[in-house]
N, CA, C and O atoms as a GROMACS GRO file, in nm:
protein
  428
    1MET      N    1  -2.911   2.834  -2.461
    1MET     CA    2  -2.924   2.718  -2.542
    1MET      C    3  -2.992   2.659  -2.408
    1MET      O    4  -2.935   2.664  -2.299
    2SER      N    5  -3.118   2.604  -2.427
    2SER     CA    6  -3.169   2.478  -2.363
    2SER      C    7  -3.158   2.330  -2.403
    2SER      O    8  -3.196   2.294  -2.514
    3ALA      N    9  -3.106   2.245  -2.315
    3ALA     CA   10  -3.079   2.100  -2.392
    3ALA      C   11  -3.211   2.038  -2.376
    3ALA      O   12  -3.282   2.076  -2.282
    4ALA      N   13  -3.260   1.932  -2.470
    4ALA     CA   14  -3.382   1.807  -2.453
    4ALA      C   15  -3.327   1.744  -2.560
    4ALA      O   16  -3.280   1.800  -2.658
    5SER      N   17  -3.336   1.589  -2.532
    5SER     CA   18  -3.290   1.491  -2.565
    5SER      C   19  -3.371   1.404  -2.561
    5SER      O   20  -3.427   1.380  -2.454
    6VAL      N   21  -3.406   1.319  -2.698
    6VAL     CA   22  -3.478   1.220  -2.693
    6VAL      C   23  -3.502   1.071  -2.580
    6VAL      O   24  -3.594   1.003  -2.536
    7ASP      N   25  -3.330   1.080  -2.572
    7ASP     CA   26  -3.280   0.948  -2.518
    7ASP      C   27  -3.176   0.989  -2.434
    7ASP      O   28  -3.218   0.945  -2.328
    8ASN      N   29  -3.105   1.025  -2.416
    8ASN     CA   30  -2.960   1.094  -2.320
    8ASN      C   31  -2.910   1.185  -2.391
    8ASN      O   32  -2.897   1.192  -2.514
    9GLU      N   33  -2.861   1.306  -2.249
    9GLU     CA   34  -2.808   1.428  -2.330
    9GLU      C   35  -2.706   1.458  -2.424
    9GLU      O   36  -2.696   1.553  -2.502
   10TYR      N   37  -2.610   1.330  -2.398
   10TYR     CA   38  -2.474   1.326  -2.444
   10TYR      C   39  -2.472   1.277  -2.571
   10TYR      O   40  -2.364   1.244  -2.620
   11GLU      N   41  -2.586   1.265  -2.640
   11GLU     CA   42  -2.600   1.234  -2.780
   11GLU      C   43  -2.647   1.326  -2.891
   11GLU      O   44  -2.600   1.332  -3.004
   12TRP      N   45  -2.772   1.415  -2.826
   12TRP     CA   46  -2.845   1.472  -2.907
   12TRP      C   47  -2.925   1.604  -2.854
   12TRP      O   48  -3.028   1.614  -2.788
   13ARG      N   49  -2.823   1.715  -2.918
   13ARG     CA   50  -2.877   1.820  -2.876
   13ARG      C   51  -2.964   1.953  -2.894
   13ARG      O   52  -2.919   2.030  -2.979
   14THR      N   53  -3.075   1.992  -2.832
   14THR     CA   54  -3.158   2.066  -2.991
   14THR      C   55  -3.160   2.197  -2.887
   14THR      O   56  -3.109   2.201  -2.776
   15VAL      N   57  -3.233   2.300  -2.953
   15VAL     CA   58  -3.229   2.440  -2.870
   15VAL      C   59  -3.369   2.497  -2.881
   15VAL      O   60  -3.452   2.427  -2.938
   16GLY      N   61  -3.414   2.644  -2.822
   16GLY     CA   62  -3.516   2.675  -2.798
   16GLY      C   63  -3.570   2.745  -2.876
   16GLY      O   64  -3.625   2.686  -2.969
   17ARG      N   65  -3.577   2.848  -2.875
   17ARG     CA   66  -3.620   2.955  -2.939
   17ARG      C   67  -3.525   2.973  -3.120
   17ARG      O   68  -3.558   2.968  -3.239
   18GLU      N   69  -3.381   2.998  -3.028
   18GLU     CA   70  -3.304   3.029  -3.166
   18GLU      C   71  -3.254   2.974  -3.195
   18GLU      O   72  -3.242   2.867  -3.135
   19ARG      N   73  -3.166   3.005  -3.341
   19ARG     CA   74  -3.120   2.920  -3.443
   19ARG      C   75  -2.990   2.858  -3.442
   19ARG      O   76  -2.898   2.934  -3.471
   20PRO      N   77  -2.970   2.782  -3.425
   20PRO     CA   78  -2.822   2.773  -3.409
   20PRO      C   79  -2.730   2.788  -3.536
   20PRO      O   80  -2.749   2.724  -3.640
   21SER      N   81  -2.620   2.885  -3.516
   21SER     CA   82  -2.549   2.879  -3.675
   21SER      C   83  -2.422   2.796  -3.733
   21SER      O   84  -2.333   2.798  -3.819
   22GLY      N   85  -2.475   2.726  -3.627
   22GLY     CA   86  -2.360   2.594  -3.661
   22GLY      C   87  -2.412   2.473  -3.624
   22GLY      O   88  -2.511   2.481  -3.551
   23LEU      N   89  -2.359   2.316  -3.662
   23LEU     CA   90  -2.376   2.190  -3.584
   23LEU      C   91  -2.232   2.168  -3.512
   23LEU      O   92  -2.124   2.173  -3.571
   24GLU      N   93  -2.248   2.146  -3.401
   24GLU     CA   94  -2.116   2.075  -3.313
   24GLU      C   95  -2.128   1.920  -3.374
   24GLU      O   96  -2.240   1.875  -3.398
   25ILE      N   97  -2.008   1.838  -3.400
   25ILE     CA   98  -2.039   1.688  -3.388
   25ILE      C   99  -1.923   1.666  -3.295
   25ILE      O  100  -1.809   1.710  -3.306
   26VAL      N  101  -1.964   1.606  -3.221
   26VAL     CA  102  -1.837   1.579  -3.105
   26VAL      C  103  -1.798   1.463  -3.096
   26VAL      O  104  -1.841   1.406  -2.996
   27LEU      N  105  -1.730   1.399  -3.163
   27LEU     CA  106  -1.642   1.224  -3.176
   27LEU      C  107  -1.610   1.205  -3.063
   27LEU      O  108  -1.651   1.284  -2.979
   28LEU      N  109  -1.537   1.106  -3.028
   28LEU     CA  110  -1.496   1.068  -2.885
   28LEU      C  111  -1.314   1.120  -2.890
   28LEU      O  112  -1.250   1.142  -2.787
   29LYS      N  113  -1.260   1.130  -3.022
   29LYS     CA  114  -1.143   1.205  -3.046
   29LYS      C  115  -1.132   1.350  -3.115
   29LYS      O  116  -1.021   1.403  -3.124
   30ARG      N  117  -1.212   1.395  -3.148
   30ARG     CA  118  -1.193   1.497  -3.224
   30ARG      C  119  -1.321   1.589  -3.225
   30ARG      O  120  -1.422   1.520  -3.215
   31THR      N  121  -1.349   1.725  -3.234
   31THR     CA  122  -1.479   1.766  -3.270
   31THR      C  123  -1.469   1.899  -3.394
   31THR      O  124  -1.385   1.977  -3.438
   32TYR      N  125  -1.600   1.869  -3.412
   32TYR     CA  126  -1.590   1.956  -3.530
   32TYR      C  127  -1.730   2.051  -3.525
   32TYR      O  128  -1.831   2.016  -3.462
   33VAL      N  129  -1.721   2.156  -3.588
   33VAL     CA  130  -1.805   2.296  -3.567
   33VAL      C  131  -1.828   2.301  -3.749
   33VAL      O  132  -1.747   2.356  -3.824
   34LEU      N  133  -1.950   2.234  -3.793
   34LEU     CA  134  -1.994   2.299  -3.931
   34LEU      C  135  -2.125   2.394  -3.982
   34LEU      O  136  -2.244   2.361  -3.991
   35PRO      N  137  -2.050   2.548  -4.018
   35PRO     CA  138  -2.160   2.612  -4.056
   35PRO      C  139  -2.283   2.573  -4.091
   35PRO      O  140  -2.282   2.484  -4.177
   36ARG      N  141  -2.409   2.615  -4.048
   36ARG     CA  142  -2.524   2.585  -4.105
   36ARG      C  143  -2.543   2.632  -4.265
   36ARG      O  144  -2.621   2.577  -4.343
   37SER      N  145  -2.448   2.755  -4.301
   37SER     CA  146  -2.461   2.803  -4.411
   37SER      C  147  -2.383   2.706  -4.496
   37SER      O  148  -2.381   2.724  -4.618
   38GLN      N  149  -2.337   2.633  -4.456
   38GLN     CA  150  -2.228   2.486  -4.600
   38GLN      C  151  -2.371   2.421  -4.540
   38GLN      O  152  -2.402   2.527  -4.486
   39PHE      N  153  -2.451   2.358  -4.516
   39PHE     CA  154  -2.571   2.238  -4.498
   39PHE      C  155  -2.621   2.227  -4.631
   39PHE      O  156  -2.697   2.309  -4.685
   40LEU      N  157  -2.581   2.133  -4.677
   40LEU     CA  158  -2.711   2.110  -4.863
   40LEU      C  159  -2.836   2.036  -4.807
   40LEU      O  160  -2.946   2.073  -4.847
   41TYR      N  161  -2.829   1.949  -4.731
   41TYR     CA  162  -2.940   1.864  -4.719
   41TYR      C  163  -2.934   1.709  -4.646
   41TYR      O  164  -2.841   1.630  -4.634
   42ALA      N  165  -3.057   1.702  -4.610
   42ALA     CA  166  -3.030   1.557  -4.507
   42ALA      C  167  -3.094   1.461  -4.571
   42ALA      O  168  -3.175   1.506  -4.651
   43GLU      N  169  -3.088   1.321  -4.564
   43GLU     CA  170  -3.149   1.227  -4.630
   43GLU      C  171  -3.133   1.091  -4.546
   43GLU      O  172  -3.039   1.072  -4.469
   44GLY      N  173  -3.246   0.989  -4.575
   44GLY     CA  174  -3.223   0.876  -4.486
   44GLY      C  175  -3.344   0.814  -4.412
   44GLY      O  176  -3.456   0.851  -4.448
   45GLY      N  177  -3.332   0.703  -4.291
   45GLY     CA  178  -3.445   0.660  -4.255
   45GLY      C  179  -3.458   0.630  -4.103
   45GLY      O  180  -3.383   0.690  -4.026
   46ASP      N  181  -3.505   0.584  -4.077
   46ASP     CA  182  -3.486   0.546  -3.907
   46ASP      C  183  -3.323   0.441  -3.846
   46ASP      O  184  -3.295   0.442  -3.726
   47ASP      N  185  -3.268   0.389  -3.910
   47ASP     CA  186  -3.111   0.317  -3.906
   47ASP      C  187  -3.044   0.418  -3.936
   47ASP      O  188  -3.010   0.472  -3.831
   48GLU      N  189  -3.001   0.482  -4.039
   48GLU     CA  190  -2.879   0.585  -4.106
   48GLU      C  191  -2.966   0.658  -4.152
   48GLU      O  192  -3.072   0.632  -4.210
   49ILE      N  193  -2.878   0.829  -4.101
   49ILE     CA  194  -2.937   0.896  -4.187
   49ILE      C  195  -2.769   0.996  -4.242
   49ILE      O  196  -2.656   0.980  -4.198
   50ARG      N  197  -2.800   1.060  -4.309
   50ARG     CA  198  -2.673   1.155  -4.400
   50ARG      C  199  -2.710   1.257  -4.399
   50ARG      O  200  -2.828   1.281  -4.425
   51LEU      N  201  -2.606   1.369  -4.364
   51LEU     CA  202  -2.612   1.454  -4.371
   51LEU      C  203  -2.483   1.603  -4.444
   51LEU      O  204  -2.374   1.646  -4.406
   52VAL      N  205  -2.549   1.624  -4.527
   52VAL     CA  206  -2.464   1.684  -4.614
   52VAL      C  207  -2.402   1.825  -4.601
   52VAL      O  208  -2.491   1.910  -4.591
   53PHE      N  209  -2.294   1.869  -4.598
   53PHE     CA  210  -2.236   2.040  -4.604
   53PHE      C  211  -2.139   2.050  -4.704
   53PHE      O  212  -2.086   1.940  -4.722
   54ALA      N  213  -2.111   2.106  -4.750
   54ALA     CA  214  -2.045   2.149  -4.854
   54ALA      C  215  -1.902   2.111  -4.852
   54ALA      O  216  -1.834   2.137  -4.952
   55THR      N  217  -1.841   2.046  -4.737
   55THR     CA  218  -1.685   2.027  -4.729
   55THR      C  219  -1.716   1.891  -4.664
   55THR      O  220  -1.604   1.840  -4.655
   56HIS      N  221  -1.815   1.797  -4.610
   56HIS     CA  222  -1.809   1.754  -4.506
   56HIS      C  223  -1.938   1.642  -4.511
   56HIS      O  224  -2.043   1.704  -4.526
   57ASP      N  225  -1.955   1.530  -4.506
   57ASP     CA  226  -2.062   1.452  -4.506
   57ASP      C  227  -2.067   1.384  -4.381
   57ASP      O  228  -1.979   1.302  -4.354
   58VAL      N  229  -2.177   1.413  -4.288
   58VAL     CA  230  -2.173   1.318  -4.159
   58VAL      C  231  -2.281   1.204  -4.168
   58VAL      O  232  -2.385   1.222  -4.232
   59VAL      N  233  -2.256   1.096  -4.109
   59VAL     CA  234  -2.341   0.962  -4.091
   59VAL      C  235  -2.375   0.930  -3.946
   59VAL      O  236  -2.301   0.895  -3.854
   60VAL      N  237  -2.471   0.947  -3.948
   60VAL     CA  238  -2.555   0.853  -3.805
   60VAL      C  239  -2.611   0.723  -3.841
   60VAL      O  240  -2.687   0.708  -3.937
   61ALA      N  241  -2.569   0.617  -3.753
   61ALA     CA  242  -2.592   0.560  -3.737
   61ALA      C  243  -2.684   0.478  -3.618
   61ALA      O  244  -2.622   0.462  -3.512
   62GLY      N  245  -2.803   0.432  -3.621
   62GLY     CA  246  -2.839   0.406  -3.496
   62GLY      C  247  -3.009   0.346  -3.503
   62GLY      O  248  -3.030   0.270  -3.598
   63THR      N  249  -3.131   0.376  -3.408
   63THR     CA  250  -3.286   0.346  -3.399
   63THR      C  251  -3.313   0.485  -3.384
   63THR      O  252  -3.263   0.561  -3.302
   64GLY      N  253  -3.416   0.517  -3.491
   64GLY     CA  254  -3.534   0.588  -3.466
   64GLY      C  255  -3.506   0.715  -3.492
   64GLY      O  256  -3.548   0.814  -3.432
   65LEU      N  257  -3.409   0.710  -3.615
   65LEU     CA  258  -3.327   0.846  -3.641
   65LEU      C  259  -3.438   0.967  -3.702
   65LEU      O  260  -3.440   1.089  -3.692
   66SER      N  261  -3.528   0.866  -3.771
   66SER     CA  262  -3.599   1.032  -3.819
   66SER      C  263  -3.609   1.126  -3.794
   66SER      O  264  -3.587   1.218  -3.872
   67ALA      N  265  -3.652   1.143  -3.648
   67ALA     CA  266  -3.656   1.208  -3.542
   67ALA      C  267  -3.601   1.310  -3.568
   67ALA      O  268  -3.657   1.419  -3.571
   68ILE      N  269  -3.452   1.284  -3.595
   68ILE     CA  270  -3.319   1.399  -3.620
   68ILE      C  271  -3.360   1.497  -3.770
   68ILE      O  272  -3.335   1.615  -3.794
   69LEU      N  273  -3.425   1.400  -3.847
   69LEU     CA  274  -3.467   1.443  -3.938
   69LEU      C  275  -3.544   1.546  -3.936
   69LEU      O  276  -3.490   1.643  -3.989
   70THR      N  277  -3.665   1.571  -3.890
   70THR     CA  278  -3.708   1.655  -3.834
   70THR      C  279  -3.703   1.785  -3.788
   70THR      O  280  -3.743   1.899  -3.810
   71ASP      N  281  -3.633   1.711  -3.708
   71ASP     CA  282  -3.540   1.856  -3.605
   71ASP      C  283  -3.400   1.938  -3.697
   71ASP      O  284  -3.340   2.043  -3.674
   72LEU      N  285  -3.392   1.879  -3.759
   72LEU     CA  286  -3.266   1.912  -3.868
   72LEU      C  287  -3.332   2.033  -3.968
   72LEU      O  288  -3.280   2.140  -4.001
   73ALA      N  289  -3.489   1.969  -4.011
   73ALA     CA  290  -3.549   2.073  -4.126
   73ALA      C  291  -3.593   2.236  -4.043
   73ALA      O  292  -3.592   2.350  -4.089
   74GLU      N  293  -3.633   2.183  -3.895
   74GLU     CA  294  -3.669   2.266  -3.872
   74GLU      C  295  -3.539   2.359  -3.741
   74GLU      O  296  -3.566   2.412  -3.634
   75GLN      N  297  -3.422   2.349  -3.800
   75GLN     CA  298  -3.327   2.426  -3.748
   75GLN      C  299  -3.317   2.405  -3.614
   75GLN      O  300  -3.286   2.497  -3.538
   76ARG      N  301  -3.338   2.303  -3.581
   76ARG     CA  302  -3.333   2.258  -3.404
   76ARG      C  303  -3.207   2.210  -3.330
   76ARG      O  304  -3.175   2.223  -3.212
   77ILE      N  305  -3.153   2.160  -3.418
   77ILE     CA  306  -3.041   2.053  -3.378
   77ILE      C  307  -2.877   2.170  -3.356
   77ILE      O  308  -2.838   2.251  -3.440
   78ALA      N  309  -2.822   2.148  -3.245
   78ALA     CA  310  -2.733   2.227  -3.257
   78ALA      C  311  -2.587   2.145  -3.223
   78ALA      O  312  -2.475   2.192  -3.242
   79ARG      N  313  -2.626   1.982  -3.154
   79ARG     CA  314  -2.497   1.945  -3.147
   79ARG      C  315  -2.547   1.798  -3.128
   79ARG      O  316  -2.652   1.770  -3.070
   80LEU      N  317  -2.457   1.703  -3.185
   80LEU     CA  318  -2.470   1.561  -3.184
   80LEU      C  319  -2.314   1.521  -3.159
   80LEU      O  320  -2.210   1.570  -3.203
   81LYS      N  321  -2.341   1.404  -3.062
   81LYS     CA  322  -2.205   1.338  -3.018
   81LYS      C  323  -2.185   1.212  -2.987
   81LYS      O  324  -2.258   1.165  -2.899
   82GLU      N  325  -2.086   1.129  -3.049
   82GLU     CA  326  -2.064   1.023  -3.071
   82GLU      C  327  -2.072   0.930  -2.917
   82GLU      O  328  -2.018   0.972  -2.815
   83PRO      N  329  -2.139   0.820  -2.923
   83PRO     CA  330  -2.157   0.765  -2.764
   83PRO      C  331  -2.076   0.725  -2.742
   83PRO      O  332  -2.001   0.705  -2.837
   84THR      N  333  -2.032   0.685  -2.617
   84THR     CA  334  -1.907   0.575  -2.619
   84THR      C  335  -1.948   0.411  -2.582
   84THR      O  336  -2.058   0.377  -2.538
   85ARG      N  337  -1.857   0.338  -2.606
   85ARG     CA  338  -1.882   0.211  -2.637
   85ARG      C  339  -1.965   0.153  -2.492
   85ARG      O  340  -2.015   0.042  -2.511
   86ALA      N  341  -1.978   0.184  -2.413
   86ALA     CA  342  -2.107   0.147  -2.309
   86ALA      C  343  -2.232   0.181  -2.344
   86ALA      O  344  -2.332   0.110  -2.350
   87ASP      N  345  -2.218   0.318  -2.372
   87ASP     CA  346  -2.317   0.359  -2.424
   87ASP      C  347  -2.376   0.289  -2.512
   87ASP      O  348  -2.483   0.239  -2.478
   88ARG      N  349  -2.331   0.266  -2.635
   88ARG     CA  350  -2.375   0.228  -2.785
   88ARG      C  351  -2.445   0.075  -2.704
   88ARG      O  352  -2.537   0.040  -2.778
   89LEU      N  353  -2.434  -0.024  -2.585
   89LEU     CA  354  -2.470  -0.116  -2.537
   89LEU      C  355  -2.623  -0.128  -2.460
   89LEU      O  356  -2.692  -0.221  -2.419
   90ASP      N  357  -2.633  -0.018  -2.464
   90ASP     CA  358  -2.743   0.030  -2.392
   90ASP      C  359  -2.875   0.053  -2.520
   90ASP      O  360  -2.874   0.114  -2.627
   91SER      N  361  -2.964  -0.016  -2.461
   91SER     CA  362  -3.110  -0.025  -2.598
   91SER      C  363  -3.178   0.036  -2.530
   91SER      O  364  -3.297   0.014  -2.555
   92SER      N  365  -3.155   0.135  -2.418
   92SER     CA  366  -3.348   0.208  -2.375
   92SER      C  367  -3.345   0.310  -2.455
   92SER      O  368  -3.242   0.368  -2.491
   93GLY      N  369  -3.490   0.343  -2.496
   93GLY     CA  370  -3.522   0.454  -2.545
   93GLY      C  371  -3.544   0.436  -2.720
   93GLY      O  372  -3.519   0.324  -2.766
   94THR      N  373  -3.580   0.517  -2.791
   94THR     CA  374  -3.652   0.493  -2.880
   94THR      C  375  -3.570   0.540  -2.982
   94THR      O  376  -3.560   0.468  -3.081
   95THR      N  377  -3.497   0.662  -2.979
   95THR     CA  378  -3.416   0.731  -3.095
   95THR      C  379  -3.294   0.668  -3.028
   95THR      O  380  -3.312   0.638  -2.910
   96ARG      N  381  -3.180   0.641  -3.078
   96ARG     CA  382  -3.058   0.586  -3.039
   96ARG      C  383  -2.903   0.592  -3.136
   96ARG      O  384  -2.876   0.515  -3.227
   97ILE      N  385  -2.823   0.698  -3.090
   97ILE     CA  386  -2.746   0.753  -3.208
   97ILE      C  387  -2.612   0.623  -3.186
   97ILE      O  388  -2.540   0.654  -3.092
   98ARG      N  389  -2.580   0.522  -3.237
   98ARG     CA  390  -2.490   0.409  -3.212
   98ARG      C  391  -2.334   0.451  -3.276
   98ARG      O  392  -2.229   0.449  -3.212
   99GLU      N  393  -2.348   0.483  -3.395
   99GLU     CA  394  -2.219   0.560  -3.471
   99GLU      C  395  -2.274   0.717  -3.534
   99GLU      O  396  -2.380   0.763  -3.576
  100LEU      N  397  -2.147   0.762  -3.514
  100LEU     CA  398  -2.130   0.899  -3.594
  100LEU      C  399  -1.987   0.936  -3.641
  100LEU      O  400  -1.885   0.949  -3.573
  101ARG      N  401  -2.007   0.950  -3.784
  101ARG     CA  402  -1.876   0.956  -3.839
  101ARG      C  403  -1.896   1.059  -3.946
  101ARG      O  404  -1.992   1.070  -4.022
  102VAL      N  405  -1.772   1.143  -3.939
  102VAL     CA  406  -1.780   1.282  -4.001
  102VAL      C  407  -1.660   1.251  -4.135
  102VAL      O  408  -1.538   1.260  -4.120
  103GLU      N  409  -1.704   1.228  -4.215
  103GLU     CA  410  -1.630   1.228  -4.392
  103GLU      C  411  -1.564   1.362  -4.460
  103GLU      O  412  -1.649   1.451  -4.458
  104LYS      N  413  -1.451   1.401  -4.513
  104LYS     CA  414  -1.434   1.509  -4.613
  104LYS      C  415  -1.504   1.483  -4.745
  104LYS      O  416  -1.482   1.373  -4.793
  105THR      N  417  -1.567   1.546  -4.797
  105THR     CA  418  -1.611   1.535  -4.918
  105THR      C  419  -1.486   1.540  -5.058
  105THR      O  420  -1.390   1.613  -5.082
  106GLY      N  421  -1.527   1.465  -5.101
  106GLY     CA  422  -1.385   1.482  -5.275
  106GLY      C  423  -1.264   1.352  -5.194
  106GLY      O  424  -1.168   1.308  -5.257
  107GLU      N  425  -1.292   1.312  -5.062
  107GLU     CA  426  -1.182   1.178  -5.059
  107GLU      C  427  -1.219   1.067  -5.046
  107GLU      O  428  -1.138   0.975  -5.044
   0.00000   0.00000   0.00000
């Protein structure tokens, strides 16, 4: 797997030619691996996107996030990582994940 990042490697990792079989969501205190076969759809805009899986919703807040939607549609994203507090304050770059939440559906 090769890594590419719009801003910083700790936020968003894409893959080369291979298609990831799941999406790894790395929060500060917990990690989720959600199978791509359970991915239903994604929606949103530049400031917030929502990824809907059969059992969980993933909400990403930040700036310039519509580029992530494009990579999701092409099945190129393998990992999203929640930034630390210090990283949230860094305003460089055009695509920036500020907050990442995982919620079980039906709760």
